[in-house]
N, C-alpha and C positions, 0 to 999 in steps of 0.2 A: 510410593506412590499415590495421591487421591485426585480428583475431581471436582469440580466443584458442578452440582447439578442447576445450581440455577444462580444470577444474580447476588450479591450480596457484597454488602460496605463492612471493610476492613479496615484494621488500625492498626498503623506503624509502634514495631516494639523497638526501644524502651521509649516511653512517652517523652521524657526530657521537658514536660511543661508544653511541649509544643504536640499538639495534635493533628495529626496528618491521616486523614482517612480516603482510602481510597476502595473504586467499584472493583469487585470481583467479577469480570465477566463468565457468564456460564462457559462451562468446557473446558474451562483452563487448566492444565496442569499445574498441580503446586508438592512441596516434597514438606512432609509433615515433622516440623521437628521436634519438637514436644508438648504433653498433655498440659495445659494453664491451670484449667478445672472438668468440671463433667463437663461442662457447655462449650467450651471453646479449646482450639488449639493454637500453638504459633507455629507458623508455614512461610514457607520461602515459595516465590512465583516460579517456577521454570521458564524463563521469556522465550519461549522458542521462535515466535515470529514477531519478534520486538513489539507486543501490542502494548507494553506495559513502559513507560520513560525511570524506571528503576533499575536499582541493582538487586541480583540476584542472590547476595546475601543479605539483603534486608529482610528480618523477622515483622512478620502480620500477624497481628491477633484476629484470629475467624471462627466463627461458630461451624461447632464440631457438625452441626446433621447434614448440613450442605454440602459434606465430600464423600464423596466413594470410595471407595478403594482401587487401584489401576496396576494390575500384574506388570512387573518390570517387563514381561513376555508380550505381553499385546501390548504396550503404551505408545511405542511407536508406528503401529498400526494405526491403532485409534487417532492419533496426531495427524498424518495422514487425512482424515476426514475431512471435509472444506463444511460440513456443516452441524454447529454446535448438536441440536436437537438429536439427529442419527449419533451421532458421538455417546451420546448420553445412553441413547437405546440401545446403543451396540455394546457398551459396556454394559449394562445393566444383564443383555442373554448371555451370562458366564456360559450355558452350554457350548452357545455360538464361537465365541469368544476363543475358548479350548478347543474347539473345530480345527481356527484359525491357526493355531499354533503347530497343528501337525502336516499344514500342506507345507509340503517341498518342491524344491524343483522337480517335473515331470508328474507332478500331481494332477489330476482331471477335477476341474472345476465349472460350474456353469456364470457366464460371464456375462454382464449388462452390454448389452452390444447398443449400436447407434440409434436403432430402428425402435429402441425401449422393448426389446424383448432378451430372453436370457438363453443361451449360446457354451453346446460343451464348448470347451476349449482346455490347452494342457497348458502348466509353469513354465517358465521359461528361463525366468529371473526374478527373483526375493530380494528389493533392496530401497537404497535411496537416485531417485528421481533427479538430476541436477537440474532446476529451473522450472520444476514444475512445483515442488513445494518442498515442506517440510514431510517426517516420515516416512517410514517403507510403505513401498509399493509394490505391486504384482505386474509381472511386464506377460503377457500372458498372449498364447498362437490360438485361433481358433480354428478349427477342426471344421468347421463346416461353415460356406457363406464368407462373402467378403465384403465382409461391416466392420473389418478395423479398419484405421491410420495412420496407419507407417510397417515399418517392416523388420520391426526393434528396434528402432535409432529414434531416440529425444532430438528433436536439436540438433546439435553439434555430435556426441554422445551415440553410439551404439553400444546397445546394453542384451539385446541378442540376436540371433537371423532367424527370417523368417519369408515365406511369400510376401510380397506388397497385399497393402488391407486387408492381411492376416493378424495382423499384431494390435496389442493395444495396451494401455498402463494405466492399469486402476487400482484406486485405494479398496480397502476390504466393502466398503458400501456397495459397491459396483460386482463382489463377487461371492458366489454362495459355494461352501464347501461342497464334497460331493453326497455326504451323509442329508446335505439340504438342498440337492439341484432337485428341479422341476421333474429333472427323468428318473429318479429313485420309486420302485415299485415296493412297498407303499413308501411314501416319501417323511420321513420324520418332520418336518415342516417344508408346506410347498411356501413360493412367492409371496403366493398372494396371502397366507399366514402371516408371512412375515409385514408385509405390507400393510393389512390389518393393523397388527401390533404399533407398527409405525406410526397408524393413524393414531390410534388409542395413545402412543407417547403423544404427539402434536394435541389431540385434545385436554392435555392437560396444561398446554398454555394460550387454547383456544378456548376457557372450558363452556360449557351448555349454563344457560339461566335454567334454573330446576322446574319452573316455572312451565318454558318453554318443551321439556324431557318429552318426545316420542320413543314409538317403540318402534324395533325395527319393519321395515315394508315388510308383507305377507309371505314374501318371496325365501324369505329366511326364519320364515314359521313354518313354513311347509314346501311339501315339494312344488317346483316348479312341472308346467303340463305343458307335452310338446304340443307347441302353436303357440302362447303364450306372449304377448309381446311386449318385450322389457327394455330396459335403459342399460347402460356402464357406462358410469363417469370412468374416463379413460383420461390419459395425461394431457390429453388433445382438446376435451371437450365431450360433451354428452353424446351418444352413440344407438340409433337406437335398430335394436334386429326381433329378430322369430328364435324361440324357444325349438328347437327339433328333436332334440333327444333327452331327459333329464333322467339319473339313477342315483337320487339324492345328491350327492358331488363327484365329480366337475358334473357343468350344463352344459352342452353343445346350443351355439348359439349362430346363426346366419344374419351377420351384420351390411345391411343396402348402405349403409352411409358413404359418401366417396370422400376421402382423405386421403393428406398425403404418406400415413402410417399405413396403409396397407391394410385397412379393412374394408376396403370396398367389394361387395360381393365376398366377402371372406365368414369360413367359418374358426369361430375362436372355442375351447374349453375353458371355461370360466366359472369356479367358487359361486355359488348360489349367493353368498352374502356379497357378491359383490354386482350384484344384479335388482334392479327396481323395476318393477310394474309398471306399466306407462299411468297406469292407472292412480296409483300412488306419486308418481313422481308429478304428473300434470295434477294431484286433487283433486278427479274429477275420475265417472266411470267411460270414460272414453278409452277404449284401444288405440287410439292412435295420439304421435306427439306431432303431428303436421296437421294446422289449420291453415286452410283455401292453399295448399302446397307450400307453404313457409314453415319453417323450424317456430316452434311454441315462443311466446314472448317469456322467458325465464323470470321476469319478475312478475307476471300473473303464476306459471306453473308452480314458483317455490315455496308462494303465500302459506301455503298448508303444513311448510316446514319445518324447523326449529332453526333459529338463528343462526346457529354452526354449519348447519347442512348448506343453509342458503348461501353463504357466507365460501365453501370451501365450494360450491356450484357455479361461480361467481367466479371464484381464483380460476377454478379446473376449464373455464372455457374460456381465458385470457382476454373477457374483457368484464366490464363491470355489469350490473344489472341495471339496467336502462331504457327508457323507450326512446331514445333517441339513438341507442343502437341496439335494433333489433335486426338481427340475422336472418338474411334469405335463402333462402335455396336455388332462386332464379338470379341468373345474371345476366343483366342488359348487356348489349354488345359481342363482338366475338374474343374479345382478348383484353385484358388487364392492363388500365392505365393507373396513374397513384398521382397523377398531377392534382398541387395544392391549388382548392379552389380560388376564385376572384376574391379583391380583398371584397370586404362588406358582407359576408354568411356566415362570419363567426367572429372570435374577436383577438382582433389583430395585435393585442399587446402580449400575445406568445407567441415567440418563437421557439425552432430545433435550440435545445441548452435550457430551456428558460425554467428556474427551477418551480418546483408546482405542488400544490399538495389536491389530495383526492379525499371524499369521505365515504366511508365502509359502517354502516351500521352508527353512523354516527360519530366513528373513531374515524381522526384525520389518519393517512398513507403520503409520506413525503417520497419522493423522486425525481426525475427530470427526463424532458420531453427528450423525445431521440428522435420523431419520425412525425408530421402535420401531413396527413393530407385526407383523400375519399376512399371508401372500400368499393369497388363496386357492387359486389354480394348484394350491400345496405339500399333499401329501400330508399331511406330518404338520405341525398346528399348531402349530409353535414359533414363537416370537419371533421374528425377524429385525429385525436392526440396517443401516439403510440408513444410508454413513458418507461424507463426502467425506473424499480424500485428502490430506491435507498436500502432496504431489508431483503432478505429473501419471504416471500410467503408458502405457503405449502399450495400446490395447485398454479403457480404461476409460470410464465410462459418462458424463452429462451428470444424474443421476437418477431414469432409467427402469431399469426393472425387467424384463431381458429379455426373459422368457416372457408375459406379458400385453400387454409393450407399456404399460403403467402407467406413468407420472410419479407419484413419491413425495415427492420434493424436488428443487430447485433446484439446479446447480450450475454450475462451467464443466468444459467436455467432456476428459474423460479423468482423471475424477479420483472419479466415484462407482462403491462396490464394495457388494453386498449378501453379509452372512455371516449364520447364523445367533450369535442375540446368546449362547448359550455360549463361541461361539471369540473372545470381545473378551475383552481386558483390559486393564484400567486403564493409561496408555499411564507406564512403569516412568521416563519423565525426573522426571516429579515423582511421583511414587509419595510418600505419605508414609506415616510409621509408623502400626503400633497404637495405639489410642486411649491406653492405660496407660501404655506408653512412651515415645507421643509428646507427653501432659502432662508427667511426670518431666524429660525430654529436653527442652521449652521453657523450665518451670521453671529449671535449669541452666545454657539458655542466654541466657533473655533477663529472666528475671524474672516472678514470680506473680500480676503484672498481668493478668491478664484480657483477650482483644478479641476478641469474639465475631464472630459472620459476623452484618451486619444486612440482611434483604432489602425490598425495598421502596422508595419513595418519601422520600429524609430532605433536607429543605430545608439553605439554607448557616445559619450562624449569624449573629442580625442580635443583636449587644452594643451599641447604643448609649449606653449610661450605665458603669456601675461592671460594670467586668471580670474584679473580683477570684476572682469561681468560675472562672474558666476560666483562670487562673494558677496554678504550681507543677511539679512532676516530675512525672513520667511524666503529662505531657500534651503532644499533638502527634502526634507520631511519632517512634519509635525506631529512631536508627540504629544501624547494623552493615555491616563491611565497607567501609568508601568510602564510603557512601548519601547522604551528607550533600547531594550535588547532585542528588539523587530529593526525598530527604525536604524542604528546603524547597521545592523550586520547586511538589512536591505540596501543602503547605500552605498556600503560596499562592494557589494557583489553586483551591483547594477550601473551605476552612472556612466564609470569608464572601460568600464569591461565587457568581454561578450563571452568570455569563459563560460558564464552558467544561461544560456541565453537558450539553449537544449529544454532547460524548463518552460521555456515562456514557450516553445513551436511542436515539442513533439508531439502526433499527432495520437487521440485517445485508442486502447487500443479496450478488446473483451473484456481484457481484465483488472482494467482501469475500475476506479471508482464509479457508479454513478453522477456524479457530481464533479467528474475531473475538467469537464470544458469550462462549468462556471467559476473553479477555482483559477485557473489558468487563465481565462479571463478578466477578472478580477484583478490578478496578479499583471501582467501584460498590459492591461488599456489602463485602466484605476491607478495602478503605483510605477511600473516600470517604464510606461509610454510618456505620462507626465513628467515626471522625473527627468528622462533624457531629454524630454522638447522646452518644458518651462523649469524645468530647477525648483517644479514645489510640490508636492503630495499633502492633500487634505490631511486630515485624522482622522476624518470619518470613512476613508478611501482604505485606510490603512486598517479601522477597524473593521471592516467588511470582511476583510482577509479572515482577522481576526477571531471573528464569530466560526464563521465557515471550518477555519481551522480547530476552534474549542467543540464545534458540532462533530466532524468527522473523522477524528483523530482522538488517542488514547491520552496525549497531553493534557489536562486539565489546568482550569484555572489561565489560559492565555489572551483573556480581557479584561484580567483585573489584576493577577501576583506577579511579582517579581518573577521574572523567568532569566534563562540564560540563552546565548546564542545558541547551542547546540541542542536545546528544548525544541529551540524554532526548527533546526534542519531534522530532527527527528517527527516531526511534527507534518512540515508542508514537504519537504525533499521526501524523506523517505518512506509514511505512511499515506500523505495523499497523493502526491506528483508521482510517485512511485520509480526513482531515476535512479539510474543504477551505480551504486556507490564510484564516488571516484576513487578509492585506492582499493587496490586489487591484490593480499600478500601470501605471501609465501607459506605461510600457514595454514591456507585456505580461505583465512578469516577475507572479509570485505568490509571496509568502513567508510564514512563522509566525511571524518576528518581525523586525527591523527595524534592521541593527547601524550607529551611528552611524560615517560617514566626517569626518573633518574635519581643516583644517590646524591646527595649534597658535598661538592669539594668544597672546602672552606677557603681552600690557595684561589678560587676563583671570587675575584671580585666586581668582575661586570663580565659576565658569560656572555657570548655570542648566541643567538639560536642555531647558527651553525654546530655549536661547539654543542649544547645540549642535545639537539637532533642527532649527532652523528652518539654518543655515547648511549642517548636511550635507545637507535638500531643495533649498536653494538651488547649492549647488556639484555635485551630479548635474542639478539639469535635471529631475525627475523630479516625480511627482504622484500623490496617493493618488484612486484612481478613484469610491471612494464612502467616506464615515465608518463606518468598522472598529467592531464590536462589543468590541471588544479590542486593543491596539495593545502590543504587545511590546517594548520598546528595548533595547537592549545597547548599553553606553557605550563611548567611543572607548579603546581598550587592545591592547595589542601583547603576547598572551600573557596568563596569569595574571600575572606577575611586575609588568610596567611599564605605566604608568599614563601616560596624556597627561596628565591635570591630577591634583595632589592630592589635590582634593578639587572633588566635584561635587555642588551642591544640586537635587536633584528639585524638579521646579514639582508644587506640590499640583492646581494646575488647567493642563492640556497644552491651548494657542490651536492646533487645527489649523484652523481656518477658509482660512486661506493654501496649504493643501499638499493641498485637494480640485479635486479637477480636477469644470470648470463649476459650480462653488459661487458664490456671488454672493458680492462682498469690493467691501468700504469704502476706497473715496480717501483715500489719507492725509492726504489734506489739509481738504477739505470736509466728508467723511465718508459724501457721497452714494455712489450704485451708480458701483464702478470698472470702465470698457471695457476697461483698457491696464493692462500690466504692465510695469517695464525693470527688469532686473537689475541694473544698475551704479549703480541709485541707494537702495541696499541698505545701510539704516541713514545715511543722507543727510539725509533729511524728516524722517524719526522714527526707529523703533529695528524693529530685526527685516522678518521679512517684510510685515509691515502697508505699510512704509515703499516699497515698489517697486509700490504699486497706485494707479492715479489715474485720474478721470473723463477727458473729454476735454479739458474748457478747462483744468484743471488739471495738465494733461501737458502743454498747450503753454506754459501760465506759468510753471510751472519747469524747463521748457525751454532756456527763452531765456534763462536767467543761460548763461553763457562755461566754467561747465563743466560741464556737461551737454549741452553744442550736438551733440556728436557721439557722444552717447548711444542706442542703438537699444531701441527697444522695439517690444512684440507687444502683437497684439490678444489679448482676451479673449472662452471663449463664456460667455454667461451664461444663463440657461435664460429660454425663451422667458416662463413663462407669471410668474416674476420680473420681466420685462422690463417687463412690462405694468404694474406693481404698486410701482414703484419712486418714485413718487410721493406713495404714501399709506401706505407702512409702513418701518421703520428695515430698514436689510440685518446680519440675524442674526449672531450669532458662535458658531462650533462649540467644545464645549469635551468634554474628555475629565477625566478624575476617578482622580487616583492611585491605588491601593489595594495596594500590592506593592514593597517594595526587597530585592529580592536581591542579599546583597554577599558578596565572599570575602576572604579572611583567609588566606597561609600557605598556599595549595590547602585551605583549611574553609569550607563556602557554610552561611551563616543566611540569615534574612531576618526583615524587617519588615512586619507587616499589617496593614491598616484592619479593624476589626473590626465593620463594618456602612457601611451604603452614604451614610447620610446626611453633609454635608459634616461638621457636629460631631461625629463615631462617634470612637469611641478608637483608638489603636494597640498594637498585644504586637511581642514581639519571640519568634522563635523558634530554640531550639539543639536540633537534635537528636540531640547528644552532648555535653549541658551538663557533663554528669558522669558518672563510672562508676564501679562496684561490681565488686572482682575485679580482678588484672591479667590476664593474658596470655587465662584462659578464663573471664572475666569479660563482663558487658554493658554498653551505653551507657545514660543516663539522660537522658531529652529531656526541657525544658523549659521553659514560657513564660511570658515578664515581662512586666509591666504598660508603657507608655511611654508617660504623661500629657503628660508635655512636650512629644513631638513634632513636634507643629500648630505648638510656640514654635520649634521649632530647622528650622521651615521656610516661615518667617513673612516678612515684609517686612522685619524688624529682622536677616534671616541674615546680609546682608553684611560684620552686625561679627561674626562667630563667629572668623573669621580668626584677630582680633586676640584673641580670649579662648580660644583652643585651650585652654591649657596648663591651662584651669579648668571643661573642659568635661565633662560624665559620659561613663562611657564607651561606653553606646549612641550617643551623641549622631557623638563621633567616628567611632565604625564605617560610620553612617547617613551621613557625609560623607566617611570617604576611602576606602571598601571598598566603593562602589555597582558592584555588575555590570552588573543589568536590573533596569530598571521595567517593572513593571504598569499600565495608565493602560483605563480601561473608558468606556465612555457606558451611561447607565441608558434610555438611553431608544433606542437602538440594540439593545439587550439584550433588548427587549422583542418583539423584531420579526424576531428569529434566535435 
């Protein structure tokens, strides 16, 4: 195994005339397959967190120089570390990695607690932690204090036992082996030395300009004296203190700064390399960092420092260097209030959720506004924006404002920054034109039909009888630039059903990406709500979503290239909205759709989805752990062109009884409660998966036949509550209802969708590019067409269809011959999820 030390371009092997290039992201785990030449190797990407939309069997040509070897004994430890820079730093520290491999349950270590300090702890658990992330974690019990966050239980799973607030689950970047512990005397390496090394590692990604390099401050060249005034750049901002004693290292410093991190009138032992003399920090000969009772203006005091140091100080204070946001030690009023000022005092075009960019040393940084208001400790009552940045940056915070220690919002560490609202600009990557020019431009590009933004809650359409008013041109979602994969999937998922509505309304959590609210708002208010209320969405609205998906997920080419529905699901549902997987399998895996894998049966001229579904589950020997609210089934194909079967009949009702783990099942012979299953009896006593279930008596009887004497069966798990009632009730069967069939022909996706939830609800056909006005500079015209005969095409007489194929309507042929993905829903389960 190896890990990439930087972002680099890789090319898919073999070439075959099609050049497929992807970006291999820094700190990605790969498996080196073979050497190509002196400078390149063939690799397979270990896609642990589904960051790449690829097969793990794909081979890629990669530069040898960007790879660093990962020993098998540590790669699971490394994978649990979230920050790529920390992964690489730890991996390059071979001695430290070797020490981690020696840690066992019962070992004493130093653990990084919630107050940012290291405390002795005993390791109680080493291994994976469900729902925390990939890799191996350390479950520790603190030996002193109560700065933990659990009692050995994470979510609903208990991994060890300890008193409340004594337990922590930590990755290796928050653990120090005993030989590296701050209590070691003398330590082989202190925490501060490790932090120095980490910051030096970061400097390779934020390099200094050679012309701006400066010497280290005087306190690093000579021994500090008692009484010297120094500044310590803590994770919560610059703190001023007085040196009490110094014996080269460590240096005892008394801090007067009042913060919530416990430094108020506190004495700490620090490395001299962590301290800056006040005179060096200010760029003056003054021994104080206060001017007229106020904290220094960092934009002035940092002017003598180099560019990288200035940015580091700005990051560590959690707000940008700005005259508009100069902190004050004085606070007017007795309490803290954070009301938004009246309109007119700031830029009213910004609201919570706006995508913005701010400039740092001439470079744009992107994020989303999470809070707007005033901070009482600032002299000027101007609007301040709390921004969660798109990427982590060293020294940024977690939603707290440094100078008063108050939390204004929650986000992951190293992502929050506070700036004057006047410093914000709308994210130029998604910038729109002026209203007048934009209207003219839209009319030229997409036609004159309006597609307004619709706020609030709009239920799905339910048309149980006549759908004439729903049909016609300029209905549905307008296609543009190879968007048919997205248009057909969105139309299927949201127009007539609410089964996917949790994607529209789930509130953001601290684990979500910064742009979560904006993506969800665009999906809900610019696409789904207009689709349900006006049955029309213009292409530029969808393009906005496509641009966000392109920017925020690992799937490339979403705004221009031909893609598949499953790539859309990976990008939007899995990576950006981070929805819970729809399917939970008995193998422990989770998925958003199920791909049918079957061996071709030449005796089947018109296989049904039910038959292929049962064959696939039988051959893979897996079950569903629970009845899903929705089940998306991908037909057996090899690429877009080769179909395993020329025609497949979508089943209107899908019987899932026999694929649900621990669900009661019927005996195939007598209909009573089954307690055994025999896979070798498939299609012998009955048809399909029901043929493998037996009660005890019928199992013995069926297997007295000489052809079945060698069969092997296994016992089924029967719910205890049903075991007690088996003599008094019929074994229920579980069905899911077909509500959409996405089809493909010559790389163009269309869909058939049911216009309601009742059994008799009519069907329609949707094509986002049914017609076109103009040539190269024209626009597509979407169309919805009624399909009143579709239930008849899928009826029990469907086996006669192949003989009538020449006389079938065009839509019936497309439904049978081009089915790519069938969508099923359980109206009962939908009510509870």
